[in-house]
C-alpha positions in Angstrom: -58.5 -13.0 59.4 -55.9 -14.4 57.1 -57.2 -17.0 54.7 -56.0 -20.5 55.4 -54.9 -21.1 51.8 -52.8 -17.9 51.8 -51.3 -18.7 55.2 -50.2 -22.2 54.0 -48.8 -20.8 50.8 -46.6 -18.3 52.7 -45.6 -21.0 55.1 -44.4 -23.3 52.2 -42.6 -20.3 50.6 -40.7 -19.5 53.8 -39.8 -23.2 54.2 -38.5 -23.3 50.6 -36.2 -20.3 51.3 -34.3 -22.5 53.9 -33.6 -25.3 51.3 -29.9 -25.1 50.4 -29.0 -24.4 46.8 -27.3 -27.0 44.7 -23.9 -26.0 43.4 -24.1 -25.3 39.7 -20.8 -27.2 39.2 -22.7 -30.4 39.7 -25.1 -29.5 37.0 -22.4 -28.7 34.5 -21.4 -32.4 34.5 -24.6 -33.3 32.8 -25.2 -34.3 29.2 -28.2 -32.6 27.7 -30.3 -34.6 25.3 -31.2 -32.3 22.3 -34.8 -32.2 21.1 -36.0 -34.5 18.3 -39.2 -36.1 17.1 -42.8 -35.4 17.8 -44.1 -34.9 21.3 -46.0 -37.7 22.9 -48.4 -37.9 25.8 -48.4 -40.0 28.9 -48.8 -39.9 32.7 -46.4 -38.9 35.4 -46.4 -39.8 39.1 -42.9 -39.3 40.5 -42.5 -37.4 43.7 -43.8 -33.9 44.2 -42.6 -32.5 40.9 -44.0 -35.2 38.8 -47.3 -35.7 40.5 -47.9 -31.9 40.2 -48.1 -29.2 42.8 -51.3 -27.5 43.7 -50.9 -24.0 45.2 -53.5 -23.8 47.9 -55.4 -26.4 49.9 -56.5 -28.9 47.3 -56.0 -32.5 46.2 -52.9 -33.2 44.3 -53.8 -33.4 40.6 -51.7 -35.6 38.4 -51.6 -34.9 34.7 -49.8 -36.2 31.7 -49.3 -34.1 28.7 -46.9 -33.8 25.9 -43.1 -33.6 26.2 -40.2 -33.3 23.8 -38.5 -36.5 22.7 -34.9 -35.7 22.9 -32.2 -37.6 21.0 -28.8 -37.9 22.7 -25.7 -36.8 20.9 -22.2 -36.2 22.3 -21.9 -32.6 23.7 -18.7 -30.6 23.9 -17.4 -29.6 27.3 -18.9 -26.2 28.3 -17.4 -23.8 30.7 -20.0 -21.6 32.3 -19.7 -18.9 35.0 -23.1 -18.7 36.6 -24.2 -15.4 38.0 -23.8 -15.3 41.8 -26.8 -16.7 43.7 -28.8 -13.9 45.2 -29.4 -14.5 48.9 -32.8 -13.5 50.4 -35.9 -12.2 48.7 -35.3 -10.7 45.2 -37.1 -7.4 44.5 -38.0 -6.6 40.9 -38.5 -3.2 39.4 -42.2 -4.0 38.8 -44.2 -7.2 38.7 -44.7 -8.9 35.4 -47.4 -7.8 33.0 -50.6 -9.9 32.7 -50.1 -13.4 31.3 -52.2 -12.8 28.2 -50.1 -9.7 27.4 -46.7 -11.2 28.1 -47.2 -14.7 26.8 -50.3 -14.8 24.6 -49.1 -17.8 22.5 -49.1 -20.2 25.5 -52.4 -19.2 27.0 -55.7 -21.0 26.2 -59.1 -20.2 27.5 -61.4 -23.2 28.1 -64.9 -22.9 29.3 -65.5 -24.4 32.8 -68.8 -25.9 31.7 -69.9 -28.1 28.8 -73.3 -27.6 27.1 -75.9 -28.4 29.6 -74.1 -26.7 32.4 -72.0 -29.6 33.9 -68.5 -28.8 35.1 -65.5 -29.6 32.8 -62.1 -30.5 34.4 -59.1 -30.1 32.1 -56.6 -32.9 31.9 -54.2 -32.6 29.0 -53.9 -31.7 25.3 -54.7 -34.3 22.7 -53.0 -32.1 20.2 -52.0 -28.4 20.1 -55.6 -27.3 19.6 -57.7 -29.9 21.4 -58.0 -30.2 25.2 -59.1 -33.4 26.9 -61.0 -33.3 30.1 -63.8 -35.0 32.0 -67.3 -34.3 33.3 -68.2 -35.8 36.6 -70.7 -35.3 39.4 -69.2 -33.9 42.6 -68.3 -36.7 44.9 -68.8 -40.3 43.6 -69.9 -40.6 40.0 -70.3 -44.1 38.6 -70.4 -43.0 35.0 -68.1 -39.9 34.3 -67.6 -38.8 30.8 -64.5 -37.8 28.7 -64.9 -34.7 26.6 -62.7 -32.8 24.2 -62.7 -29.0 23.6 -61.5 -27.5 20.3 -59.8 -24.2 20.8 -60.2 -23.0 17.2 -63.9 -23.7 16.8 -64.7 -23.3 20.6 -66.8 -26.4 20.6 -67.1 -29.4 22.9 -67.5 -33.0 22.0 -68.3 -35.9 24.2 -65.9 -38.8 23.6 -67.0 -41.6 25.9 -69.0 -42.5 29.0 -66.9 -44.5 31.4 -68.2 -47.4 33.5 -66.1 -46.6 36.6 -65.1 -43.4 38.4 -62.1 -41.5 37.0 -60.1 -40.0 39.8 -57.3 -37.4 39.4 -54.6 -40.0 39.8 -56.2 -42.1 37.0 -55.2 -39.4 34.5 -55.3 -40.4 30.9 -52.4 -40.7 28.5 -52.6 -39.8 24.8 -50.6 -41.0 21.8 -50.7 -43.3 18.7 -54.3 -42.2 18.0 -55.7 -43.4 21.3 -56.5 -42.2 24.8 -55.6 -44.6 27.6 -56.4 -44.7 31.3 -56.6 -47.3 34.0 -59.4 -48.5 36.3 -59.7 -50.9 39.2 -61.8 -54.1 38.8 -61.9 -56.0 42.0 -58.2 -56.5 42.7 -57.0 -56.0 39.2 -55.9 -53.0 37.1 -57.4 -52.7 33.7 -55.8 -50.4 31.1 -58.5 -49.0 28.9 -58.4 -47.1 25.6 -60.7 -45.3 23.1 -59.8 -43.6 19.8 -59.0 -39.9 20.2 -62.1 -39.2 18.2 -64.2 -41.1 20.8 -65.8 -44.5 21.0 -66.6 -47.4 23.3 -63.9 -48.1 25.9 -62.1 -51.5 25.6 -59.6 -53.3 27.9 -56.1 -53.6 26.4 -54.5 -55.5 29.2 -55.2 -56.4 32.9 -53.0 -57.5 35.7 -53.1 -57.7 39.6 -52.8 -54.4 41.4 -50.0 -53.9 43.9 -51.5 -53.7 47.4 -50.4 -52.8 50.9 -52.3 -55.1 53.2 -53.8 -53.5 56.3 -56.3 -55.6 58.2 -57.4 -52.7 60.4 -57.9 -49.8 58.0 -58.2 -51.8 54.7 -55.8 -52.5 52.0 -54.2 -49.7 49.9 -54.2 -50.3 46.2 -51.4 -48.7 44.1 -52.1 -47.4 40.6 -49.8 -47.1 37.6 -48.2 -44.3 35.6 -49.0 -44.4 31.9 -47.4 -43.3 28.6 -47.9 -44.1 24.9 -45.4 -44.2 22.1 -43.7 -46.4 19.5 -47.0 -48.2 19.0 -47.1 -49.4 22.6 -48.7 -48.5 25.9 -46.2 -48.3 28.8 -46.9 -48.4 32.5 -45.0 -48.5 35.8 -46.2 -49.2 39.3 -46.5 -46.2 41.6 -45.3 -48.4 44.4 -42.4 -50.5 43.1 -41.7 -49.0 39.6 -40.5 -51.2 36.7 -41.7 -50.4 33.2 -44.0 -52.7 31.3 -45.4 -52.5 27.8 -48.1 -53.9 25.6 -49.0 -53.1 21.9 -51.7 -50.4 21.6 -53.9 -52.9 19.8 -53.5 -55.4 22.6 -51.5 -58.6 23.0 -49.0 -60.1 25.4 -47.5 -57.7 27.9 -43.8 -57.7 28.7 -41.2 -56.0 30.9 -39.0 -53.4 29.4 -35.4 -54.5 30.0 -33.2 -52.7 32.6 -36.1 -50.7 34.0 -36.3 -52.2 37.5 -37.6 -49.6 40.0 -37.8 -47.0 37.3 -41.0 -45.0 36.8 -42.4 -43.2 33.8 -41.6 -39.6 33.7 -42.4 -38.0 30.4 -42.5 -40.0 27.1 -40.1 -41.3 26.2 -38.4 -41.0 29.6 -38.4 -43.1 32.7 -36.3 -42.6 35.8 -35.8 -43.1 39.5 -37.3 -40.6 41.9 -34.8 -38.7 44.0 -35.0 -39.7 47.7 -36.0 -36.6 49.6 -35.9 -34.4 46.5 -38.2 -33.6 43.7 -37.2 -34.5 40.1 -35.8 -37.7 38.6 -32.4 -39.4 38.2 -31.1 -42.4 36.2 -33.1 -41.3 33.2 -33.7 -43.8 30.4 -35.0 -43.1 26.9 -37.5 -45.9 26.3 -37.5 -45.2 22.6 -33.7 -45.1 21.9 -32.2 -46.8 25.0 -30.1 -43.7 25.7 -29.1 -42.9 29.3 -27.9 -39.4 30.0 -25.7 -38.8 33.0 -27.6 -38.5 36.4 -28.9 -35.1 37.4 -27.8 -33.6 40.7 -30.1 -33.5 43.7 -32.3 -30.7 42.3 -35.6 -30.2 40.6 -35.0 -31.3 37.0 -36.9 -31.9 33.9 -35.3 -33.5 30.8 -33.3 -30.4 29.8 -33.6 -27.8 32.6 -33.0 -27.9 36.3 -33.8 -25.4 39.1 -31.4 -24.5 41.9 -31.9 -21.5 44.2 -33.4 -18.7 42.1 -31.8 -19.9 38.9 -32.6 -22.3 36.1 -29.7 -24.1 34.5 -29.4 -26.5 31.6 -28.1 -30.0 32.5 -24.9 -29.4 30.4 -24.3 -26.0 32.1 -24.4 -24.2 28.7 -26.9 -21.7 30.0 -27.8 -20.2 33.4 -30.9 -18.0 33.9 -31.5 -15.8 36.9 -35.2 -16.0 37.5 -37.0 -12.7 38.0 -38.6 -13.6 41.3 -38.5 -15.9 44.3 -39.4 -19.4 45.4 -39.5 -21.3 42.0 -41.8 -24.1 42.9 -42.3 -26.1 39.7 -40.8 -26.7 36.3 -43.6 -27.5 33.8 -43.2 -28.9 30.2 -39.4 -28.4 30.5 -40.2 -24.7 29.9 -42.4 -22.9 32.4 -41.3 -22.0 36.0 -43.8 -20.7 38.6 -42.3 -17.9 40.8 -43.4 -15.3 43.3 -42.6 -11.6 42.7 -42.4 -8.5 44.8 -41.6 -5.1 43.4 -40.2 -1.9 44.8 -43.7 -0.6 45.6 -44.3 -3.7 47.7 -46.8 -5.3 45.3 -46.7 -9.1 45.4 -47.7 -11.4 42.5 -47.6 -14.9 41.3 -46.1 -15.3 37.9 -44.9 -17.8 35.3 -41.4 -17.4 33.6 -41.0 -18.9 30.2 -37.5 -20.3 29.7 -38.0 -20.4 25.9 -38.8 -16.7 25.4 -37.2 -15.4 28.7 -40.4 -13.6 29.5 -42.6 -13.6 32.6 -46.3 -13.3 32.7 -48.4 -12.4 35.8 -51.0 -14.9 37.0 -52.5 -12.6 39.6 -51.7 -9.9 42.2 -51.5 -11.3 45.7 -54.1 -9.8 48.1 -53.9 -11.0 51.7 -57.5 -9.9 52.3 -58.9 -12.5 49.9 -57.9 -16.0 48.7 -55.9 -16.3 45.6 -57.0 -18.7 42.8 -55.8 -22.3 43.0 -53.1 -23.0 40.5 -53.2 -26.6 39.3 -49.7 -27.6 38.2 -49.3 -30.7 36.1 -46.3 -32.2 34.2 -47.0 -30.2 31.0 -49.8 -27.7 31.8 -50.9 -25.3 34.4 -54.5 -24.0 34.8 -56.6 -21.9 37.1 -60.1 -20.4 37.2 -60.8 -17.0 35.9 -64.4 -16.0 35.7 -66.4 -18.6 33.6 -63.2 -20.0 32.0 -60.1 -22.1 32.8 -56.9 -20.3 31.8 -54.5 -23.0 30.7 -50.8 -22.4 30.2 -49.3 -25.0 27.8 -46.7 -25.4 25.1 -48.7 -24.5 22.0 -46.0 -25.9 19.7 -46.6 -29.4 20.9 -48.6 -32.1 19.1 
């Protein structure tokens, strides 16, 4: 009998084949913001691409990790002749080599359990060598804990015990020396912080949560997206958008001008979710005030977009034919998840790295057994292998 996870995965893949490609000409009108500055951390909740895709039947996991802080400078006009879009399934000579062999610099192994045997769930990187995650009982846990894992020393450290459950959507943000998250207190949202080295949680700011009133089934409470940078904590409502800010040390909150209906995307970027599409448009750099041209209706990060089986820079200066099919996500403005099939009929799931133009195999697809679940966040991917989590991330960040 075919596994339900695998059947759903193939169903989604077939559906994606029927999505029309976006003409590259639209993409070439874009102005790409070059990279500058140190990467920051924050939280993303913006449509399918930003909330994160989970391959398999699992809850959607939302993560915020680092991202490049581009600075916008005028770009010359670029004339590009993209390679013709390949119709139908693409067959490769052979599937990509194992991830650790092809892309060793971007793979981190993190134990799935902390000392004492409790399960550790990765969330994001505090810096290039320190992973933040949480330890929580299955189901409802009134006092989950935040933990950090050092890749170099292979050691865990408990940072804080929280006084309320931390759900996947309440993902933390990191920057300016603190870790921030939000919690619900009655009908209010409280934004909490601790130092990155650990400590007692404190409330930085609180405000009424946005709600959808439902007298029959109960009210729905909407959370916020978080990011940290320039000495401030930023948040936007997952319902109505609009970016607000407060100093990291606390103080009077205020609205960020000209951000009505915008949602945090990746520090320092906010934008408007595309209706009916993944990705963001109307990008605004919260640090510099720069506004690059709108992206087309496609899956776009800050620099790269996906259309069909190609990746293309916003300014059209580079077009990459992806060595596989069904690109489902663009992570950290660098990693693309794809499916592959070779001439021998072997099928695999892989990650293509736009920075190195290399692909690494996650696993061989076997219809007789379930594939691992791949958790895809904004800046990291991770899945279980044996007693460890394998985490794909930009090791140059932080």
